Each structure stands twice: as structure tokens, then as C-alpha cells.
C-alpha positions as CSV (number, residue, x, y, z in Angstrom):
1,M,-63.5,-12.8,70.5
2,N,-62.5,-11.3,73.8
3,N,-65.4,-8.8,73.3
4,G,-63.1,-5.8,73.7
5,L,-64.2,-4.9,70.2
6,C,-67.7,-6.0,69.4
7,G,-69.1,-3.9,66.6
8,N,-67.6,-1.0,68.5
9,P,-65.1,-0.7,71.4
10,K,-66.6,-2.2,74.5
11,E,-66.0,0.9,76.6
12,L,-68.7,2.8,74.6
13,P,-71.7,0.6,75.4
14,G,-70.2,-1.3,78.3
15,G,-69.2,1.8,80.3
16,N,-72.3,3.9,79.5
17,N,-75.7,2.3,79.8
18,G,-77.2,5.1,77.6
19,F,-75.0,4.1,74.7
20,S,-77.0,1.0,73.7
21,A,-75.7,-1.8,71.5
22,W,-77.1,-5.0,69.9
23,P,-79.1,-6.9,71.0
24,D,-80.5,-4.2,73.4
25,A,-81.7,-1.0,71.9
26,T,-83.7,2.1,72.6
27,F,-85.8,4.4,70.4
28,G,-83.9,7.0,68.5
29,G,-82.5,8.1,65.2
30,R,-79.5,9.7,63.4
31,V,-78.8,12.0,60.5
32,R,-75.7,11.7,58.4
33,V,-74.4,14.2,55.8
34,R,-71.5,13.9,53.4
35,P,-69.7,17.2,52.7
36,T,-67.4,15.3,50.3
37,P,-67.6,11.8,48.9
38,D,-65.0,10.6,51.4
39,T,-66.1,12.4,54.6
40,Y,-69.2,12.4,56.7
41,L,-70.7,14.0,59.8
42,Q,-73.5,12.3,61.8
43,V,-75.4,13.1,64.9
44,G,-77.9,11.0,66.8
45,L,-80.5,11.2,69.5
46,F,-81.5,8.1,71.5
47,G,-83.5,7.4,74.6
48,V,-81.7,6.2,77.8
49,D,-83.1,3.1,79.5
50,P,-81.7,2.7,83.0
51,H,-82.4,-1.0,82.8
52,L,-80.6,-1.7,79.6
53,Y,-79.0,-5.1,79.4
54,Q,-81.1,-6.2,82.4
55,N,-84.3,-8.2,83.0
56,P,-86.1,-5.2,84.6
57,Q,-86.6,-3.8,81.1
58,D,-90.1,-5.4,81.5
59,R,-90.5,-5.8,77.7
60,S,-90.8,-8.8,75.5
61,G,-92.1,-9.5,72.0
62,W,-94.0,-6.5,70.7
63,N,-94.3,-4.9,74.2
64,I,-91.8,-2.1,73.7
65,N,-92.2,1.4,75.0
66,A,-90.2,4.3,76.3
67,S,-91.9,4.7,79.7
68,Q,-88.8,3.9,81.7
69,Y,-86.5,6.3,79.8
70,N,-84.8,8.8,82.1
71,G,-82.6,10.8,79.7
72,Y,-81.2,11.0,76.3
73,E,-77.9,10.1,74.6
74,V,-76.4,12.4,71.9
75,P,-73.5,10.9,69.9
76,V,-71.7,13.1,67.3
77,E,-69.1,11.7,64.9
78,A,-67.0,12.9,62.0
79,A,-65.1,10.6,59.7
80,W,-62.7,10.5,56.8
81,E,-62.8,7.5,54.5
82,P,-59.9,7.8,52.0
83,S,-58.6,5.4,49.4
84,F,-54.9,5.6,48.6
85,G,-53.0,4.8,45.5
86,P,-53.7,2.5,42.5
87,D,-54.4,-0.4,44.9
88,H,-57.2,1.6,46.5
89,L,-55.9,1.1,50.1
90,I,-59.1,1.9,52.1
91,G,-59.0,3.6,55.4
92,H,-61.5,4.9,58.0
93,Y,-60.6,7.6,60.5
94,K,-63.2,8.7,63.1
95,L,-63.6,11.3,65.9
96,G,-66.6,11.2,68.1
97,F,-68.2,12.5,71.3
98,G,-71.2,11.3,73.2
99,Y,-73.2,13.0,76.0
100,N,-75.7,11.2,78.3
101,S,-78.2,13.4,80.2
102,A,-79.5,10.6,82.6
103,P,-78.7,10.7,86.3
104,Y,-76.1,8.3,87.7
105,A,-74.6,7.8,91.2
106,Q,-71.0,8.9,91.5
107,F,-68.4,6.6,92.8
108,L,-67.2,9.1,95.4
109,G,-68.9,11.6,97.6
110,G,-70.9,9.3,99.9
111,A,-70.2,7.7,103.2
112,P,-68.0,4.6,103.4
113,G,-69.8,1.8,101.7
114,E,-72.2,4.1,100.0
115,S,-72.3,5.6,96.5
116,G,-72.1,9.4,96.0
117,P,-75.0,11.7,94.9
118,E,-76.4,11.4,91.4
119,K,-75.0,13.6,88.7
120,R,-75.9,14.2,85.0
121,D,-72.5,14.4,83.4
122,R,-71.8,11.2,81.5
123,W,-69.7,11.9,78.4
124,Q,-67.2,10.0,76.3
125,F,-65.0,10.8,73.3
126,W,-63.2,8.5,70.9
127,A,-60.7,8.4,68.1
128,L,-60.8,5.2,65.9
129,A,-58.8,4.3,62.8
130,D,-58.2,1.4,60.4
131,Q,-56.1,1.4,57.3
132,M,-55.3,-1.2,54.6
133,L,-51.5,-1.3,54.3
134,I,-51.1,-3.9,51.6
135,R,-53.7,-5.1,49.2
136,Q,-53.9,-8.9,48.6
137,G,-57.2,-9.2,46.7
138,K,-60.2,-7.4,45.3
139,G,-62.4,-7.2,48.4
140,D,-62.6,-4.3,50.8
141,Q,-60.9,-6.4,53.5
142,A,-58.5,-8.4,51.2
143,G,-55.2,-7.3,52.5
144,L,-53.2,-6.4,55.6
145,I,-55.1,-3.9,57.7
146,G,-53.9,-2.0,60.8
147,L,-56.4,-0.8,63.3
148,A,-56.1,1.3,66.5
149,G,-58.3,3.3,68.8
150,Y,-58.6,5.3,72.0
151,I,-61.7,5.9,74.1
152,H,-61.9,8.1,77.2
153,S,-64.9,8.4,79.5
154,N,-65.8,10.7,82.4
155,P,-64.7,8.7,85.4
156,T,-67.2,10.1,87.9
157,T,-69.9,7.6,87.1
158,I,-68.6,5.3,84.3
159,I,-66.7,2.1,85.2
160,Y,-64.3,2.2,82.3
161,Q,-62.1,5.3,82.0
162,N,-59.7,4.5,79.2
163,E,-59.5,1.9,76.4
164,L,-56.6,1.7,74.0
165,Y,-56.3,-1.0,71.4
166,A,-54.1,-1.8,68.4
167,G,-54.2,-4.8,66.0
168,L,-53.6,-6.3,62.6
169,I,-55.9,-8.3,60.3
170,D,-54.5,-10.1,57.3
171,Q,-56.8,-11.7,54.7
172,G,-55.5,-13.1,51.4
173,F,-51.9,-13.6,52.6
174,W,-52.2,-17.3,51.5
175,H,-53.1,-17.3,47.8
176,A,-54.3,-20.9,47.9
177,R,-56.8,-19.9,50.6
178,P,-57.8,-16.3,49.8
179,D,-60.7,-16.2,52.3
180,D,-58.6,-17.2,55.3
181,A,-57.6,-14.5,57.7
182,V,-55.2,-14.1,60.7
183,G,-55.7,-11.5,63.4
184,L,-53.7,-10.1,66.3
185,L,-55.1,-7.6,68.9
186,F,-53.9,-5.9,72.0
187,I,-56.2,-4.1,74.4
188,Y,-55.3,-2.0,77.4
189,Q,-58.2,-0.8,79.6
190,T,-58.3,1.1,82.9
191,V,-61.2,1.4,85.3
192,S,-62.3,4.8,86.7
193,D,-59.7,6.2,89.0
194,Q,-62.6,7.4,91.2
195,L,-63.9,3.8,91.3
196,T,-60.4,2.7,92.3
197,S,-60.4,5.3,95.1
198,A,-63.8,4.1,96.3
199,E,-62.6,0.5,96.4
200,R,-59.5,1.5,98.4
201,M,-61.8,3.3,100.8
202,D,-63.9,0.1,101.1
203,Q,-60.7,-1.8,101.8
204,E,-59.6,0.6,104.5
205,F,-63.0,0.2,106.3
206,G,-63.1,-3.5,105.9
207,L,-66.1,-3.4,103.5
208,P,-66.7,-5.6,100.5
209,Y,-64.9,-4.4,97.4
210,G,-67.1,-2.4,95.1
211,S,-69.7,-1.6,97.7
212,S,-69.4,2.0,96.7
213,A,-69.9,1.2,93.0
214,T,-73.0,0.3,91.1
215,G,-73.1,-3.4,90.4
216,V,-69.3,-3.9,90.4
217,V,-68.1,-7.4,91.6
218,A,-64.5,-7.5,92.7
219,T,-62.3,-9.3,95.2
220,G,-59.6,-6.6,95.2
221,V,-58.9,-3.1,94.2
222,Q,-59.4,-2.7,90.4
223,T,-57.0,-0.7,88.3
224,N,-56.2,-1.9,84.7
225,E,-56.4,-5.0,82.5
226,E,-54.6,-6.0,79.3
227,V,-55.6,-8.7,76.8
228,L,-53.5,-10.1,73.9
229,E,-55.4,-12.1,71.4
230,A,-54.4,-14.1,68.3
231,N,-56.8,-16.0,66.0
232,Y,-57.0,-17.7,62.6
233,D,-60.2,-17.6,60.6
234,I,-60.5,-20.7,58.5
235,H,-62.9,-20.6,55.5
236,V,-64.2,-24.1,55.5
237,Y,-66.8,-23.8,52.8
238,R,-69.1,-21.1,51.4
239,G,-70.9,-19.7,54.4
240,V,-68.9,-21.8,56.9
241,N,-66.0,-20.5,58.9
242,L,-64.1,-21.8,62.0
243,M,-61.8,-19.6,64.1
244,P,-59.5,-21.0,66.7
245,D,-58.5,-18.3,69.2
246,F,-55.8,-17.7,71.8
247,Q,-55.9,-15.1,74.5
248,Y,-53.6,-14.1,77.3
249,V,-55.3,-12.0,79.9
250,M,-53.2,-9.9,82.3
251,H,-54.8,-8.6,85.5
252,P,-58.2,-10.3,85.0
253,N,-61.1,-8.1,86.2
254,A,-58.5,-5.3,86.4
255,Q,-57.1,-6.8,89.6
256,T,-53.5,-7.5,90.5
257,D,-54.4,-10.3,92.9
258,I,-55.8,-12.6,90.2
259,P,-53.2,-14.6,88.3
260,N,-52.8,-14.0,84.6
261,A,-54.9,-16.4,82.5
262,V,-54.6,-18.2,79.1
263,V,-58.0,-18.6,77.3
264,L,-58.5,-20.9,74.4
265,G,-61.6,-20.6,72.2
266,L,-63.2,-21.7,69.0
267,K,-65.8,-19.7,67.1
268,A,-68.1,-21.3,64.4
269,H,-69.9,-19.1,61.9
270,V,-72.5,-20.7,59.6
271,E,-74.7,-18.8,57.2
272,F,-77.6,-20.3,55.2
């Protein structure tokens, strides 16, 4: 629920505007081939909209076009999807790389309080894995599943530099309630070391933090943030789930001058 993982690790679409994610999208496509039944290789090509996730997209309803695109995003991913033993313990192991050709202002290289020159060198790579450790039912997710991942981005223009996460999901541990699940997740994330240097320069010259960055709002120098989350997904009725959630956020907004925070949440999921 902390959005560190939202269909994909947040650093991928959140740190790179060319790597779009729901509900914002760009035109593009992908091709996937399977050399063996349990492996695949896929490559995509997508347009880059510099106003992604913002109102200036100037599109609504059926008014969609690519007139504002200023580059392309090429993600490449290889995966192995094994199934171990008589219990069919399913796993997914992925390696990927993405390149964005659009121009972005660098955090460093400009005068104090100003961003650096634009550069076309945005790239990221990732290693993601999940593996069922114990089976506790017939479904693909009915069991104890471990998950982990690491994402690294070029720090010259991308706000997030590293994201590391690890967690456990257990569904079916309570035989009387086989659709309930409990989850535990830890996320460690660092901001760009070049953004950190730019903010320290802003501090030295008495300028607002983040004035050298693009759209960054901070009240102190940003370095790293950690989130520990625990939740319990309660299957109330067919198509109805409630999930109480606990989070402990360390260094909110990646700042050491903001006290750690406890966050309580409740998610309701209803399908018709």
C-alpha cells in the first residue's frame, strides 16, 4: 500500500517519465518470444511524453495523439519462470534494462540554483524475483512467497538512484480462511547522489532546497528513505476484501530532519 511496489517497483515509472505506468500511457508495443516453456525474452518500444502524469498532456476522452513526444523508451527483459518439485513451487526471476532517448536537465553542471544542461542518457536496470517457498493450496499464490528486487538508475537526471526491497506474502496459512493473506515488506530507496550534491550546493548558497532539481520539493537535503509495511488481507465475501495496513516510515521524503512516522491505512477491494 505504500506504493513502493505498484504493479512494478516505483523507481521504474516514478524515476523515469518515459517509463509510463497505469493510468498514464503512451503509444508503443512489445514483442515476446519463448525460447523454452519456462523462459521468455521481450523488448518494447514506447513514445516518451514529457508531460506524463501532469495536466499539460492536453488530452482527454478520445483526444489522444503523439504530437508532444520527444523521444522513445526501449525496455528489454529476460525471465525464467520455473516450477519446483511435486508441489509446483512457482518462481519468477527477471533481468531488465531500459533506455530513454528524451532530453532531461541534469542535476549538476549549472550555476547555483539552476539545473545543468540537458542530456539524453536516461537508463535503468533491474533484477526482480519471487519464489513460492511452501505451498498451502492449489492456486498460483496459495502459499508462502518470498520476493526481492533491486533497481538502479543513472543518477544524472533521475531522482531515484537505487531501490532495494524484500518481503513475504503468505496466503492459505489459516486453513479455515484459505483466501486470507498476510504480507510483510521492507523497502530501501536512495535519491540521486547528484541531486543530493545539488541540494547541498543550494544549502551552501542559502537557496531553497531542490531549486537545482526538476520539480523536487524538499525542506532539507535528501539522501535515503526506508519503509517497513505489514498488512492483513481479509477475504470478507466473494469479491470483497478488506486490508488493514501498518507502515513505519524512516526518513520521510528521504530527509533526516523529518521525524520518522507511523502510517495506518485500510484498503477496501470490491468486485462486481
